[in-house]
N, C-alpha and C positions, 0 to 999 in steps of 0.2 A: 724626302721631308715627306710624302707621303706613305712610305714606308714606314717613318717614324711614327705618325697618326694612328697607322694600323695596329702598331705594335701597343702603343697606349691603351686605345681603345681596346684591345683584346686583355688587357692587363686590368684595365677600368673593369671589364666587364666579370675576370674571373675573381676579381675581388671582392665585388656588388654578390659574386655566386656562393664567393665564400661565409660572407657578410648574413645572410638568408640563410644560411645551413644554420647558422651560429645561433640566430635569432628563433628559430624552429623550436614550438614548443615541444618536451620529450613528454611519451606517453607509455605508461606501462600497461601490460594489460595482466589483469590475474587469470590464477587458475579458473575453468569455469565450474562455476557450485551449481552442483547437479541433486536438485529438490527430491527425488525418487532415484528408486533400483532401477524402474526404465531405460535410462538414459544409457546409454554403451560408450565406451573409452572412445571409440572412434569420431561417437557426436560431440562426445564432450571436448576434445581437441580439435574438431574440426571447427566449432564455434569459437575457442580461443585462438586458434592461426585465421579463421574468418577476421578478427575484431582485429588479429597484428597485422592482415594485410591492407584491412580500412584503414586503418593508422598510418600507415606506408603511405597509402597514395592519397591522402587528406591532404590539402594547398598547407602549410604552414604547420606544420605538425610533423614529429620522425617518433618512429618507435623505438624504446631503450630498450638495448641488447639482453634478449633472450639469457643467454648465460650468468650474467654480471646479477643482473635480473636473480635468477636463480640462485646464485652462491649467495646473493644474500637475506633470501628466506631461510637459506640452510641453514647460516651462520648462525644467525639470530632467534633460530625455529618458532618463524612464523607460521600459522595456519596459512594454507592453502584453499580450502576449501570448506563450505559448510558456514557455521556462524560467527562473520568475525567483523566486529566494531569498525565504525568508520574511523574510530580513534587510533587505532592497530594500521589501519591501511595508510591513516596518513603518514603518520609515523615511519613505515615503511617506504612512504613515496620521500620522505626528509630525505633518508636516508641513501635513499636510491639517487637523489636530487632531480626527480624528473616532477613535473609541473603538472600532470594529474592521471590518477591510474584508475582504468576501466575494470571493472569487475563484473564480468557475464554468467548470466544464472542460466541454466536448461531444465524443462521440463516438459512433461507428456500429460495428453489427455486424452483417451481414444488414441484418436490419428492426427489429432492437433499437435503442433510440437512448438514451444513457447520459446522464448528468447527473449531474453530482458536483461538491459544494459545499465549502470548503476555508472558516472563516470565522478570522480572524489577530484575538487581540487584541494590539491596538495594544502596551498598557502592559504586558504581562508575557510578548507576543511568543508566548504559547502559543495553539493551535489545537484547534476543533472542526471534524470535517469529516462527511456524511452523502451519500445517493447512492442516486439512484434508476433504473429501468430501465420504456423505454418502451414499448408497442409500435408507437405512430407517431408523428410528429413534427409533426403537425400543430400548430398554435399554440394550439387550448384545451387538447391534453394540454402543452406544456411550461409553460403559466400554470398551471395544476393541479399538476403535478410542483412546481414551481418555490414554488408554497403552501406546500405539506406539506414539501419541506424548509427552508423558513426556519422552520415550526413546529419542527422537529426541532431544527433550530440551536440559535432562541433559547429554547427551553424548556428546553437544557440549557448555556448558557452557560457557559463555563468552562477548564479544561483537560481536555481529551478525550488529544491528544499522539499518536493512533494513526489511523492512516487508516478510512474507513467500512468496515462490512461488508456484504451482502444483507441488504435491508430497508431499510435507508437510517438504520439504527441508528447513533448517535453511541454510542462508549465511549470509557471510561475506564480510561487506564493504572492497573496494580493496582502498590502498591509491594512485594506479596510475592505468596506461595503459589505458584500455578502459572502467576503472568504477573510478568512484571518489567518494567518502564519504563525505556529506559535517555537520559538527551537530551541530543545534543551541537549547542551552539549551539543554535537555533531549532527544532527536529527531534527528535522522539523517536521510537521504535521501541518496540516491545513483544517479549519474548523467553520465549518458551514452555519450561515446565520438562518436562524427561524424565525418571523415574525410572530408579536402573540396573534390571536384568534380564539375563534371557536370551530368547534367539530364534532361530528356525532362519532364516537367512541362504542367499540364493541362489532354486533353482528348485523351488518348494514346489507343493504338490499346488493349490491354487486358479492358478496360472499357467498351469493345461491344457498344451494342447499349444504354450502359444509361447514356449516356452523357447529360449534361444539356448544353445551350446554351454559358454560362460563362463559360466553361470549354475551351472555346476554342478562338482565334485560339492555339494549343499547339507549345511551345516556348522551346528554349534548354539555360539553366540557369547553370552560372557556380557560385559555392561558393568556394571562394580562402581562406578561412580560416578556420581551426577544427573550432567546437565548440563540447561542450556537453547540451546535452536536457535530461531533467528527465525521469528516467526510469518506473515513474508511475504519473501520474495525481497527480495534490498538494493534498494531504489528507487531512482530518479534522482536523487529528492531527498535522501536520507540520504547518496550517493555523493559528489555535489557537494557535500555540507556538512563530513563528510570531506577531499576529494581537490582539491575548489575547480576540477572538471570534470567536464561528464558527455559519455565517450562516445557514447553512444546512438545507432541510427540511427533510432527512431521518441521523442522528446523528449517528456515527462511527468510531474510530479513522479511519481506515483503510481504509473508503470509497471516493473517490473526493469529495472535496469540490464542495458544487453547491450555486445559489443562488447569486452569484457574479459575477457583472459587468465588464467590461474592463476597469472602472475609479481601482474598488477593486483590478483588479488585476495588475494594476500599485502600487497603494499605497506599495501592498505584496511586487511586488521587490524590488520599493527604500527601505521598511524597512528590507528585507531581505539583499540585499544590504551591509545596514547600522549598520548592525550586525555582517554581516561576513567578513565584508572589501573585498567582491569579486564585480561583477557585472553584477549583476543578470538583466535578460528582459523577453517579453514574444520574442516567437521566430517568425520573418518576415513569412510571407506565404509560402514562399521559401524553410529556412531554416524548418518550419512544414513539408510540402509537401516530399520533399529531407528525411528526417530523417523517414517520414511514408512509403517512398516507399526503404527503408533498405540501403540509401545512396551508397557507392560501392558495396555494396553485394547485391541489388536492383535483385529479382528475376522475377519479372514484373507481380506482384500479383494484384491480383483486389482489394484486402484490406488489411488493413496495418499487414504483414507475412503470409497471405493465401491469396486463392481465395475461399475458402470456409467461409461465413461468420461466420457461429457456431462458428470456431474454433477462432474465435479471439474477436468477437465482441460480448458488450451485448446491443441489440436492439431490435425492438418492439415483434420478434417472442418471444425469449429466456428471457429478463427479468423482467417478470411479473409486467410490468410497475413500476420499482424504478431503482435507482444504486445499482453497487452490489461493493463490495470491489475489490481493484485492483490487479491485478497482479494475478488474478486466470483463467485467458482461455492463451492461447500462445503467446509468445511475436512474433514482427516479427523479421527480419534477424540479426537487430542488438541486441537484446537484449533488446527492448523498450517494453511497454504493453497498451495493451490500447486506440492506435492509432484510432482504430472504435469501436465506439461505446461506451456505459457508461456514457460517458457527452461530450459534444459540449467543442473546447478549443480555447478560445479568441487566437488570435495572432497580433501583435504588426501592420498589415497594415490597411490603408483605405481603404475600398472594391471599386476595380473598374474594368472595362474592361482589356481584354489581347491584348496583342501587340504579332505581330509575330516575331517580331525581338529577337534574342539572347541579354540576360542580364547579369549583373555580379554582384552577390550581391544585387537585388533586395529589396526595401521597400517600395513597392506599393506605389501610388499616392500620392501629396502632400500634401493634403486637402480632406474630405468628408464628408460625412454626417455619416455615418457606418463603424463599423469594423466588419473584417474578423473574423467568426469562423468557424470550419475545423472538421471533424471527424465525426459527427453524432451523435447519443446518443440512450440512452436507450427507448426513445419515438418514433424511425422513423425508416421505413424499412428497408432493406439493400442496398437500391439504394444510400441513401443518406449518409453510412457510405463508402461507395469507396474511396479509398485515393486521387484522382484526382477532389472530389465534393468540391463546396464552401457554403457558406451562407454568413451572415450578420445579424449584430443589434446596435443596438445604444447603444454607448459609456457606457452608466446607464443603458441599459439594466440589468434584473436580473430573472433570470427562476432557477427550479429546474431539470432541464437538459443542463444547461450551470456550466463550469468550466475553467479549464486553468491550462498548465503545465510550466515551466521557460526554458531556457536556458544559458549557461555561456557560456561566452566567455574570 
């Protein structure tokens, strides 16, 4: 009898193990997307392999057979690197019969090596993302980072819907309060609330001796209505989801779109409004500066979120001559990223001179030849990235250092 019980128990455990294996969620790992030419084939392979190993070691998950995945990719001629839409990846996952697809990306800046992983839920089309910064790109460092990133993703599987933030945290979009999440197709983005209030616009004392003449005279501006502004600059992923194209020089789903004119940005706002039933627009110059200064939480920082430019901005001295994924540096007081540096941002206004008179909800001159751009970029020095600095461009200008962000009223 004892022997029969032991045999029965063994069969029960074997069956349970089989059921557990069958219940594991299948995860496929996409080919590593490399954002620049400095990433070697070895590094790219290590990132993909590191993520595959991390999946295999994660409780409740199992890696999808690489050979089968590659065969489906080849058969259906799917892209395996570069800008790939969420819809394509979702369709690939459905064909493969997996629950999740991980898309790793590798990029480098100086001695730093960055890994961004995005995990798409094939059933819902929603995604989570996480990020890590390595001091070196050795095999052991990459393996350790991949393991850590997998733990962050698998520990919080579900609709995060927003790009990751420094420290590799997976964030969740909010339906109200200070942040709202908007979804277009399979792409979601966050908008940060800016409460109505007043501020002094232009060459204020913390700007020191760096002001240019067009920043004077400083003057008081009152914003009478709350509004929401993009937590990040419009990314290439979002732009492509709305417009169906990606004009950017440095292609990567989480970098800001660039090489877009003011006219292009206006068309984007119109199409986004049509798709969502909400009223999106470019920020006025006053709305832009008020948000950049932190709104009611203003701490009189010289740049957006800090008096040290390197804390908050990709600019001439640290950018490596290119854009960077959004949200990698510190946010400002409102939780908005990259309002100093990375790319210039188009504003609604015609460019013109300031007046010393107090203003309420100003929208700039009634006409002009040039539109306002703000924030500086990867291609300029620290002085240009100050919150008070102004510049301008022709409405049809396109450049690899000009992008935009949107507001919602």
